[in-house]
N, C-alpha and C positions, 0 to 999 in steps of 0.2 A: 393424516399424512398419506391422503389418497394416491397422490401418484406414486411417491417412493415404494409403495406394497408390491408394484408392477416392475421394479427397477430389474429383478433378473429376466427377465422375459426381453426387454426391451436392452440391455446394453449393447452396445456395441453394432447396432443399427442405425445406419446414414439414412434421414430422411432429407427429400430434396424440399424446400421451405415452399409451398404455394402461397406466393402472396403479388399476385402480377400486379394488383391494384395499388397496393403499398408502393412497389418499386417503382410506378409511373408516377409516383405523387413524389419521391425524395429527386433531390439534385444533386449535382456532380461539375466537377470543372476539374481540368488537368491538374491544377496546383494541389486542390484539394484532395484527390486521387493520390498524388505521390506522398501525403505528409499523411492521410488518413487509414492507408493502408497498414495491417497490423504487424508486427516483427516476424519474418519467417521463421524463425523459434524462438523460444524461451526455455526457462528452468531446466537447464541439460543436467541429467543428474549419471555418473558413471556405475557402471558393473564393478562389483567385488573386483573382477579382475583387471579391470580398466579397459578390456576391450570391446564394450559393447557401450553407448549412450541411448538413455530414453530422453525424449523432450516433449513438449506442448508445441502445437501448432495450430491456426486458426483457420477455419474453414468457411469457404462463402455463406454457409448455412449458416451461420452465426454460432456457431460450438467448436469446442477444441477438440483435438484429435492427438491421442499419443502415439508416438513416430519411434522407431527404434532404429538406431545406425549401429552395423558392426563394422570397427574399424578394421576389422584383418579382410573385410571381403570387398569389391568394387560393384557395389548392388545399393541401388537407391533406397531411401530409408521406408522400412514396412509399416503398415498398420497395426496396433495392439489393441488399442482402445479406441471409440469415439464416443462422441456426445449424443444428443437424441435434441432437434430445438422444440424450445419452449415445453422440455420436459427436467432435461438434466446435463450437467456440462463436465468434464474431465479438469478437476482442480490442480491435480498433482498427481506424480508418481513417482517412487523409487523403488530402488531395488532390494529386495530381501535377502537373496542367492543371486548366483550369476544367471540364474534359468526364472527365476520368481519374481514378479513385478505386485507391488502394492500400489493401488490408485486410489486418489478420494474425488469420489464424484458428487455433486451436489446439484441444487437449484432450490426452487422455493414454494408453498403451496399455501391458500389462505386459511390462516389459523384463526380462531378463538376472537381475538382483538386485532387482527393486522396479517398481512404477509408475512410468512416466519421463512426463514432457510431450512434447508436440513441437508446434511450429507449422509454417506455411506461409504463405505470400505471394499473395495473389489480386487480379487487376486486373478492376475492374468500370467500366462506364461509368455518368456520373452519371445518366442512363436506366434504369440497370437491366440493359442489355445487353451483348454483348461479354463476357461473363464467363469469366477464364479462372484456374486456378491456375499461379502463373506459377513457382514453385518445389516442386518435388516431384522431388528427387534424393537418390541413395545410399538408403544400408541406415539401422539403427537409430540407429548412431552418431551420425548426422546429426539430430538432433530439430530445433535451432532454426534455422528457414529463411524467419524474415520479417524479418531486421532490415536495416533501409534504414541505410546508411553515411552517403549525401550525395543528396540530394533532386535536385539538379542541374538547378535552376529555369530555369536559361536553356537546357536540351535538353529539349524536349518529348516526347521518344520514350524516354529514359532513365533511368535513377536507377544508384547504385552501391547495390549490396548486399554482404552479407557473404556468401561463398561455402563451403559446409562441406565439409569432405571428414572421414573416418574421423580421430580423433588431432589435429585442426585446423582452419583455415580459409583462405582468401585473400579477396581481393576482386574482385569481376566488376561489367562493367557491364551493366545487362539490360534487354532491349527490354519497356515496360511493356506493349505489346500483342499480343505473340505468345511471350513469355518465354524468347526466344532470349539466351543469354549468353555474352558472350566476356572471358576473364581480363582483367583489370587489373592484379592482382597475384597473384605465384602463392600457391598453398597453404603454409602455414609450420605446421611441427608445432608442436602444443601452444598455438596461439594461437585466442584465442574472444572477443577485442574489437579493433575495430578504431575508427579514428575518421579523419573527412579533414578539410580545413581548409574545408569548406562551399564551396569551389570544383572539386570535382573532384577534388582531388588527397589519396590514403591520405596520412596523415602521422606515425601512430600506432598500435601495436599495444602488447598486454601478451601476454606469452609465462608460462605458467604451468607449473612443473616439480615433482619431487615434493616440493622443498623450498623454493624460493621464487617468487616471480613477480618478473618484469622488463618495463620499459617502455621499449619502442625507438621512435627517431622520428628524422624526416628533416626536417634543419633549415630547408630550404627547398624549395618544392613541387616544383622540378625536381633535387634534390640525389637522387643513384643509392646512396645509401650510406643504410643505417640504423644508427644510432648508440643505446648503450645510455643511456637516461636515467636510470631509477631502477629500484633494486633492492631487496629486502626479502625477508626471509624469511617463510614463510606462518605461522609461529609468532610472528611481530613482531606484537602487536598493539598498540602504540605507534606503527607508521607512520600517518600520516595523508595522507600523499600520495593523491590521487584528482582525476585528469586530468578535467576538466569537455567540454572541447572548444577549439576556435579563436577568438581576437578577432576583430574587423574588419580588424585587421590580420593576414594570415593568417601572419605568423612571431611573434606570440607567442599562447601556449598558457596559456590558463588553468585553474586547479586550486586544490582545496581543501588547506590545509595546518595544521599546528598554528602559534599564535603566542601565547607566552607560557601555553601551556596549553587555549586555546581554538581551534576552527576559524575559519581567514581565508583570504578569497578573494586569489590570487596569479596573477601574468603572469609566463610565463617569455621575454625575448627570446631566440629561437632565434638568430637570424642576429647577435647580439652578444655573443659570449661567453656565452649563457644568464644574463644579468642577472637576476636575481629582482626584483619590484615589487610591494609590499603593494596590493591594488585596494583592499580592504576588511576590516577587522576591530572586532570591536565589544567593548568592555573589559571586560563584563560575560558575555556570552551567545554562543554559538558561532555560525557564519553557518552557514544550517541549508539554504539554499537558492538556485538563482538563477533570475531570468526570463528568457526569451530568445522574440521574437517576431521575426514578418516573415518577408521572402523568404529572409534566410541566416540565422534565428534569430541575430539580434543580441542581446546582452547590455542589458538595460536598467535591470535592479535586480538585488539580494542581498537576501535575507530572514532576520531573525531572531525569535526571538519570548522575549517576557516572558511577560508574563498574556496577552496578544495576539500576532498576527503583525505587525512591521513590514517595511517597505520602505526600502532607502536606495537611490536611483536612481541612473543614469547617464545617463538620457536625459531633457533636463529637458521634452521635450514630451508624454512619456508621464505623468511627475511631474503636470504641470499640469492633464492630462484626469484622472489618478487624485483629484486634491486636488479639481475641480471637480463630480467624479462624487459624491464624499464628503461633498459638503454639502449634495448633496439627500437623504442617505440618513443623516442623524444616527444613530450609536448602531451602526450595521451596518458591516460589513468590506465594502468594494468592491476588485473584481481585474480588472483588464484581463487574459482569458487566452487571446487569440488575435487576430491581426492580418493583414487582407489583404495582398497583396503593394506595392498603391499605398498603402498606411499611412492610408486614409481609414475603412475600417470597422473594428468591434472588436467581438470578443463581450465581455462585461461579466458577471459574477456578482456579486451581492449577497446578503448572507445573515449570519447571526450565531447566537449562541446559543440565542435563542427565534424564529430564521426559518430554515427550512431552504432558502430560497434562491429567486433567481429568475433567469434568464438573458435578457439583454437583446441587442440589436446598436447599437452606437452608430455614428453618421453624424457622422465629427468635423469634416467640412467645412462641414454644415450644422446641428451641433449638436442631432441630431435622438437621443432615447434610445428603439429600438422592443422593446417588452417582447415575448419568444419565450413562455416557458413558467414557471410555476412547477416546481421539480423536484418537490415533493410536495404537487400539489393539494389531497389529503384530509386535509390539518393545516392549509388556507388558516383554517378558524375555530376553531383548538383553540388553547388558551393554553395557550403552554409553559412551562418551568421556567428561569429564569434561573440559570446558572453564575456563581457568585460568587469571582473568586480569593480565596484567604485562604494565611496560613501558620502553621505550628503547630512547636511546639518537639519536636523528636525526643530520647532519651532519655540523648543527650550536650548537647543544648540546641542543635543546630545548626537553625535553622529553615528546615522542608519547603514548599517550594511546593506550591498545591493547588487543587482547584475543588472547592467545595462546591454542592449543587442539592436545593432542598427542594421539596417538593410545595407549589403551588399552591393558594392559598386553604382551607387546612386546619390553618390557627392556627399557632402559635409550635413546638409542639415540647412535649415529646420524642417524636421517631418513630421508627418501625421505620427500620434503617438498614440501607446495603450497602456497604461496603468494596469498591469496583472499582479495584484494580490494573490497570494497562494493560499489554500485549503487546509483546513487542520481545525482549530485555529495552532493547536499543539503539532507542528509540522514545520518546515522551513524549506527555503528554495535551495539547490544544490548546482555545483557546475556540473552541468552534463547535458547530452541532447535531452533536446524537449521537444515533440511534435506541432505544440500549441506554440511555443515561444518561434519556433521555425517557420511556420505557415504564416504566421505575422509577420516576421522579417521579411518573407521573401513575397509576401503580400505590398512592401514596401514601409511598413512603420517600425519606428523606434518602440521598444520595449523595455520597461521596468518590470524589473521583481523586487520588492522589496521583504527585508528580513525585519517587519516591524516589529516591535514592542509588542508581546505574545506570542514571538515565534519560538520555537524549541532549539536548542545548540549554545546558546548563550547564556545560560546558568538562570539560577531562579528568581532572579532581580529582572533581569530582560524579561522572563514569562509574565509577571507579574499577577494580576488577577485573570489574564486569559484574554482574550480577543473578544467574548461575548461581554463578562462584567467591566473589561477596560474596554471597551468598544469606542471610546473617543480618544485615547491614547494611539490604538492601532490605527483606528482611520487618519486621527492629525498626523502619522509619522507618513504613513501613504499618500496624503496630501501635499508635505512637503514635498516627496518623490516629484509629484507632478508638478510643484512650482520649480522643483532644480531643474528638470528637463527643460521648461521655459526659458530660465534665468540664464541657463549656460545655452542657449540656442540650438539646441538639440531638437525640442518640440515646437510646433506653431501653436501659439497660446489658444487658436481659434480651433484647434483639430486636435483635440485629446479625450480618449475615451475609456472607462473603467471596464474592464474585464474580468469575471472571476469566475472559478468552480467551485462548487462546496461552500464552506465558509467564504471561500474569495467571492464566489457570490454574492452574500452579506455585505462582506466588506467594499465590493463593488457598488450596490445598491445604497449603503450609507454614505460613501462617499459622494453619490452625486445629490445625495440629499442634504447632506451638511454643506456642500462646495457647489451651487447650481450654477455659480458662472464660471466653473473652472472645467465642467466637463460637456462635450456635445451628446453624449450619448452614456448608455451603460448595458452591461450584458451580463446576465446572470445563467449560468449552466449548473442546474442541480441544486440551487443554492436556495440558502435558509433566508426564509421572509419572517416567519414567525417565530423567533424565538423561544418564547413562552410554553407556545404550541407543541415545538420539539421537545421541551423539557418533558412536558406533561406525557406523552407520548414514550420517553424513554423510561418513565418510572413504572409502566406497565412491565416492565423487565427485568431479570435478575440483576441487580447494582444498579438498579434507573436512577435512583437517589442521587448516587456521585455525579451521574451525567446532568443531572437538575440543578446539582450544587455548582457545578463548572459554568454550566450556563448562567444561572444568576435567576431562575425562574422568578422568584420572588420580588426582586428589586425593580422598582417603578422603573429605574432608569435603564435597565433593558426591555422590560414588558414593553412600555409605551415609548420612550426618548429613544430607546437601541432598537425598535421594530420598522423595519420597512412596511410591513402591512398596517402600523398604526398611524402612519407618516406617509402615505402613499400619495396624497393630494400637494403634499411639498413637491414632488418630482415635477421636474420641465424641462426632460429631455427624452429621446422618443427609449423605448426600453425594449429590449431583446430578453425574451425569458424562453431558454432551453430545459426540459426535464424526460426523464424516463418513465414510465408508468411503473415499473418493476424495480425501482430504486428502495433499497433498503435503510440506506444511510440517512437522505434527506428523503423524508415520503414525496410523493408525487404531489399530494396535497399543496404542500406549503408553495409551488409555482401555479398550480390549478385556482386556488382560491385567490391568488394577489392577481394574479391576470385578470380575473374578475372584477376585482376591487378597483383596478388601473380603470380598466373599461367603463365602468360605471362612472370614476370619475373624469372620466373624458378625455384620459392620457392616450398618448400614443404607444399604445404596446402590440407586439409580436408574442406569439406563445406557440412553438416550436413542441411538437411532444412527439415519445418514440414509445409504441407500444411492447416490443417484446426487447426492452434493454434495462439495466442497472445504471448503478449511480456511475460508472466509467464509461456508459453510453457507447457500447460495441453491439452488434458487430460492427464489420466493416462498413456495408452500407449506410447505416447511422451514422458514423463515425465522419463518413466523407459528406454526407447532407449537413451535420452540424458545420462541418468547417466552410463549407461554400454559403451554406444560411450568412452564417458569421461574416465571411468575408463580402458578402453583398448588402449586408446589412452594414457593416463600416465604410465601405466603401459611397453607400449614400449619405453616410451621415458625417462621413469626415472628408467629403469633396471639397477639392480647394473654391473659397467665394469668389 
């Protein structure tokens, strides 16, 4: 962890990135600049008294800065912490007290087998003073050192943190001012996840061995014995047990598990023979998340999504506020995303598919909604294209849910069209502002986003064997979407391109291989091109056997028929590959080797590389270049004949 050891001296220093040669090689266009710009702010957090807000903001140098807004003063936001280009970045910040912030910083270094991420915890006062790296212990094995287990809101001097050690971790009580640590729970071998009951007692941990993962729990805060709670094989992909934390009743554990084939929210009474209680289940969709607010992160709602995201409330007061605010913003999605410790002030986010969003502070006592800022000011005057929920029939007649976005003010079509499968594949598309979708629509393309079988949110049967092992089913659903666009007169049949990011890049490539006559071109951004190679890499890390099983690395259907690299000779259309060298999700070598394979086979391939970016391809200069290069590629290959 060579770079990490110098953090104490480097934190807070802003360095101008000297990259004149690189800058001159990057491309830009007004449209790419508009949609490639980062949000003005994100990750807003209220101070305990609700009068100050810490937020993250991207700098042109390619790093994040934490800024502070004092809502009681009419002054510009002040900087409290900044990342350093090519060294570390600010990943998150939150309040330990009204005067003291804790922030997670991180980066990556070269490990023994691959590039590996590292994180550290930094303490800094609200005025930017008294800054200190609080966790910088051990060697390369202790990568993650910013994990707060319990914020101890009633203790102004300490928090509980995960205390890493080579081969495992424990829990320590950390002084937020000087970094002194005392052991609260000793280090346990192969334990990498801890949870507290929110009141200072570590109650739950997960241990991962070569073959299995096991959760252990203390049934009461003062119990001395850790008891097994749940065990599953790493290769058991059917197991859905996922602990979330403890309820306001400290002896009740909240967790996700399967209910009639769909993910539901449960509670387990640890004090009374572990009685199981169904908290909330939706009869059609998975429960895909929960919302926790306030001083002790209490559960206020569960979420599920059909064509839009919905909330099932457990807190009547929060439900009343959300509904009252929603009446002021018809057609928009309103979310209370943070709450002060006195339950007076709230951070509110309002946005939609055609509104990139605005942050507000809501005073629930005076019923005043105070605007903080738009997330994308540059888009304020731009007319965005609505995402229309649709369904279309797959080849077996099953109705596939999807979103269709068509260019505004350009007639009824047919349009040149983009089939845009989402990443994951254990993910799904949602009704919301999407920079890539809006850029493509503003460029004149109809865009189809399919929640193909293999996607999350629609139950276990819909996920099936996943997007790799059941790649034929996923690609078949995506292809049926392209056929639907043509049949309905939305897409010009001779001007359709498949574009995807991450797993979406894999799905786009496989779509072009399977249906060479349907697509005119294909784009893979940070995409998987060799699933077996990706699985082999994952097995080098803790829990990697589960990832390999999910991918299906031993299945010839995946290794050969489902591998773009193995079937490169079958690609008959121009290919654009985009990848960042520091990608930790999908290694750069996936596109690097594939580009060489395509070139050797005499294929039309363009390979765009970014030296100092990760999977999301940031900073702004790279994102703008990406959109510009994508726009040029599509314009060239989808031009009218």
